[in-house]
N, C-alpha and C positions, 0 to 999 in steps of 0.2 A: 504494500499500500504505499502510495507516495505521500511525502509529507506536505502539508499547505505551506505556500510561499508567504512571504511577509505581508503581501496585500491582503490575504485571506485573513491572517491572524489579526491584522490591524482592523479590518471590517468586522470580524466577529466581536472583537473588543469594544469597538464603538457601538454596535448594536447592544450587546450586553449592558453596556453603561447608560445608554438612553432608555433602555426598558426597565433596569433595575435600580440605577444609582442616581440618576438625575432627579432632583427634589428630595432625595433622601437625607436624613439627618442621622449622622454618624457620630459614635463616641472618639473624640479625638485623644491622641496620646499625652498624657500630661507628665512633665519632668518634675518641676519644683511645684509641688501642689500648695505649699504655704508660702508666703512672703515673710520670712524670718529675716531678722537684722542681718544674719551672716549670708543667706541667699541673696539678699537685696546689695550687700557690700560687694560680694563676688560678682554680681551682674554688673554693678558699676565699673569695676576694675576691668571687665572684659569689654564694656563699652568704651572704655578711656574717659570716664565722666565720674569724678569725685566730688560732686556737690556735696557739701556737708548736710544738706537737707536729707540725703539718704545715705551718707557715710558717717555722720557724727551725732550720737544720739543726744548729747548734751545741748548740741546747736539745735536740733531738731525740736527738742523738749521746749525750747525757749522761744520756738517761733510761732506764728499764729495758728499753726496746724496742731500744734500741742504734742508732737511725736513724729517720729521717722516715717516718711514717704518713701515710696519706691519710684524710680524714673517711669515715666509712662511706658517706655520702651520694654520694662520688666516682663510684661505679659509674654514676651518671647522666651522667657525662661520658664514660664508656666506651660506653655505649648507653642513651638515655634510658628512664626507667621506665615506659614504656607502649609499646604497639604497635598502630597503627591499620591493620588489615587489612582489605581490600575488602568491603564491603557496600553495593553501589550504592544510592543514594536513602536511606540512613540516616545521619543525622549522628551523629557521636561525641561523647560527653562523658565525661571522665573522672571516676569518682566514687570512686576509692580504691586502695589497693594494700596489699600485704603484703610486707615485705623480711625476709630472713633472711640473716645473715652467718655462715661457717663459720670465720672468722679475721680478723685484721687485713689491711689492704691496706698493702704496703710499697712505698716508692719504688722503682722499677726492675721491679715487677710488670708483665706484659703480659697481655692478655685477648682471648679469642674469645668470641662470645655466640650463644645459640640462643633461638629462640622457638616454645614448644610451644602451639599453640592448643587450648584445651579446647572442650567442645561448648556450643552456644548454648543459652540459656534464654529461651523465647518468654514475654515479659510483656505482650502485646497483650491489651487488654480488648475485649470484643465491640462493634463499632460505632465503635471508636477508631482512631486511627492506629497504625501498627506501633511497638512497643517491644520490642527485643531486649537480652538482658544478654550481653555478650562478655567472655571472659576468656582470659588466656594466662600461661604462666610463662616469663619470661627467665632463662636460667642464665649465669652469667659464669664462665668457666672460666680459670685462670691458666696461667702458661707450664709449669707442672709437670701440667696436666691435672686440677687439683683444682677443684671447684665452689667458688669463694670466696664467692659469694653468690648470691641468687636473688630474683626480684621477680614476684609475682603480681599482674598489672594487670588492673582491672575497669574497663569501659566500658558505658555504657549508650547504645544505638544507637537513635535515635528519628527518626520521620518528620517531627515537628514540632521547630522550633529550640528549643533550650533556651538558658539564660543570662540570663533575668530581662529586665526593661526591658519597654517597650511593644512590641506586634507591629506597630501602625500609628504612623506619624509619628515624628519624631526627638527629641521633647522627652523629657527624663528626668523619672522620677518624682522628686519632692522628696527622698525618703529616700535616693536614691543620686546626687544631684546634689553635684558638688564644691563645697566651701566652704573658705575659709582656717581653719586653725587659729589659735584664739587663743594670745596670748603664754602663757597659763597652761598650755594643752594642750600647746605645744611644749616647754615647760619640764618637763612630766611625762614627755613621751617622752625628752628628752635625759637627764633624771635616770636613767630606767630604762636607757637605753643605757650611761650611765658606770657604773652597778651591775653590769653584766654582766662576770663574770669566770670563765674556766675554773679548776677545782679545781686543776688542774696537777699537780706532784709530790707533794703532800700525798695519800696515799691515803685513800680512802673505805673503810672496812673493813665487811664485811659484818655483823659483830657490833654495829656501831653505828647501823645503820639499823633504823627501826620503822615500820610502817604508819601512814599519815598524816602523815608527814613532806612537806614542799613543796619543790618544785624551784623554785629562783629562775627567773624568767621571763627570756625574751629578747624583744626587740621588733623586729619588721619593719615598715618603712616611715617615713613615708607612702609608699605605693608609687608610683613614677614611672618614666617612661620609661628613665631612667639605671639604675634597679635592674633592669629587663627586659633591658636591653642588656648589662649586667654578668654577668646569669645566662646568656644567650645565649653570650656570649664564654666564660665558665667551663665550659660543657658542650659547647663547639664544636658548638651546636645545628644540626644538619644540616637543619632545616625552614627556617631562615633564613640559610644559609651561602654562598649563590651572589649575585653581583652582576652588573648590566649584562648583556652579551651571554649569558654562561652562564646567568644567570638567566632571560632571556625565553626562550631556546632550550628550557629545560627546562620552563617553564611553558606555552609553546605545544605542546609534545610531550605534556604531561600536564595537559590542562585541568581535570581534577577537583581539582588540587592549587592552583587559583587562583581568584582573583576579580578583577573589573574594577574598579580603583580610580576612583571617580566624578570625582575631581578631573583625572585624566590620560586616562582611558578606557584604559590599559595594564593588562595582567595583573600582580598582585601575589600572593606566595604567602599562603595561607590562615593561616599563621602570624602575620601582621600584625594578626590580630584581637587579639594580646597587645601591640601597639604603637601602633596607629592606630585613632582613635575611629571613622572610616569603616568600617574593616574590623570593628571589633567590632559596629557597628550592623547590617551586612550579614550577617555570618556567624553572629553569637550573639545577635541581638536584644538586645544589651545598649548602654546608652547610653555606656559607657565601656569602654576595654581592660580586661582583667582578668589576673591572675597565670596561671601554668601550673600544672594539677593536680599534676603530679609534682615541681613546683618547691615547692609548699605542703608536700607530703609531706616533702621533703628538709628544710625548716625545722624540723621536729620533731626532727632529730637534734642541733641546736644546743643547746637546754637540756639535752638528755640527756648529752651528751658533756661539757659545762660541769660538770654535777653529778657525774658518775662519776669524773672524774679521770683522770689519765694511765693509773693501773693497771687501770682498768676496761676493759669490752668489751661493745660493743652486739651484742646476739645476734638480737634480731627488733625490728620495728616494723610496726604496722598502723594503718592512718590512714583514716578515713572523711571525705569532703568534706561538709559539712552547708549551706553557705552560698557565697556568692561575695565575692571580693577583688577590688575594683577600684581604678583609679587614684586616689590620695588616701586609700585606707583604711590604717589603721595596725592591726597584729596583736601580740597579745601571746600567746607560747606558753610553757606552763609545765604543771605537773602535780602529782601526789603519789604516794608510795608505796602501792601497794594489797596487796602481799603479798611474802613472802621465803620461800625454800625450798632444800633441797640436793637436787641431782638429778645422779646419775652424776658426782659428784666435783666438780661446779661448785656455786657459791654464788650463786644468782639472786635478783635482785630485780625484781619486777613494778611497773610504772608505769602509771597512768592520766594521759593528757595530753589537754589542750585548747588550741585556738586562738580567742581572742576579738578582736574588732574593737574600734574607738573608741566604737561605740554599744552596747558590751556585748553583742552578738550573737555566739553561737558559730558559727564558721565551719568547723571542722574538730575532730574528736576522734580520740583513738587510745590504743593501748597498746604499750608497750615492755618488753622483757626484758633486763636487764643482769648480767653476771657481774662480781663483785667479788671483791678479795682478802680473805683472813682474816687476822687477827693472827697466828694459829699459822703461816701459809704466805705471809707478806708477799711481794707481787710474784708471786703465784702464776699470775695471768692472763697476765703477760708471760712467765714461766718456761715455761708450757705451750706457747707459741707459738714457742719457740726450737727 
C-alpha cells in the first residue's frame, strides 16, 4: 500500500481541524500557576526588566498598589502567548498577537488558562504550497474566576520553511552573519542601557501628555544564548523543560516534536532552533538561532511600563513581527504618543511602538493603550483596583 503524499496529509489535517477543532475551547498547558514573588522576579530577570514594583517587596509595599505586582507580560510565564495546535505537514511561524489586561497581576494570584481555537483562513495561492492563517484566544482566569488577561495569537502555517537564510547549503548571507561590534557601537548600547529608567513613583498625569511625545527607548541585546536561557527560565518554558531520560522518552514518543541533532544523531526538541545553530538551520532555514516571537512581543511592555510609571496601567498591546532577530542582533524598542481620550471613566493614552535593530531595520511594530491617573484624581488607576 502506497503512503499518502504530503498534500494528502495536509488536506486530511485541515479537514479534521475544521470539523473538530475550529471553535473548540481546549485546556492550555500552565507552567507557573501562581505569581509568587520568586516567579515574578525570575520572569523580570528573563525579560531584562527589574522594575522595583515587581522586584523589590519593600518598594512595592510603599506604592499606591500596596504590594508586589507582576509585569503585565508575566502571563507568558503562566502559559506562553501562543498555542501550536496540530496541523500535520504545516510549519508554524508566529507572526504577532494582541494582549488585553483587565487589571493588574498581584503577587499571590493563581491562574487557569483555556485556548479557544478560531476558524482557519486559507491563504494558499493557486499552484503554490499550502499557507494557512491560524488564530486562537488564550484566556487567563485568576483564583476568583475573573479573566485577568487574554492573548489572541496569530500563526502562519506554511508547507515551505520560513525563517530566512538560504534554502541550500549552510553559508549565511553576508547581511545576517555575526560580526563583532566596534567599541563605539558597544558604547552606544551601554549608554542606552544606562539611560533606561522606570518613571516609578512620580505619576505621569493624563493632562500632561500630548500626541507626538516620545517614549524613552529600551535596548535588548546583543541577543545571545544566555539571554535565551534566562527567558526560558523566567517563563518555565515547557518546550525546553525536560532533560536526560524524561526528555528522550518524551521525544521518542512524540517524534513530531523533535529533530535529529546532526552532531549526535539523537533527538532534540524543536525548541532548540532558538538555541542551537544546527537546529535553526534544519528547522527554520536560518543561519543563526532567533528569538521567540512571543518573547519579542513581551519586550514591548518594558518601554511602556517604564514610561507610564507606577500609577499607570497597561490595557492592551498588539504587535506584528515584520523581520527577524537573530543571535548577535541588538534591538531598540520605543514609540510615541499617538492619541488620548476619555472612555467610560478611564483616561486613556494610545501609543505607536516600533522595534528597530542595529542595522536600522524595523523588525516589529505595535500599538498599546495605557490608563493614566489625572491630577484631579491622583492615583485613580490604583484606587480602582483596590
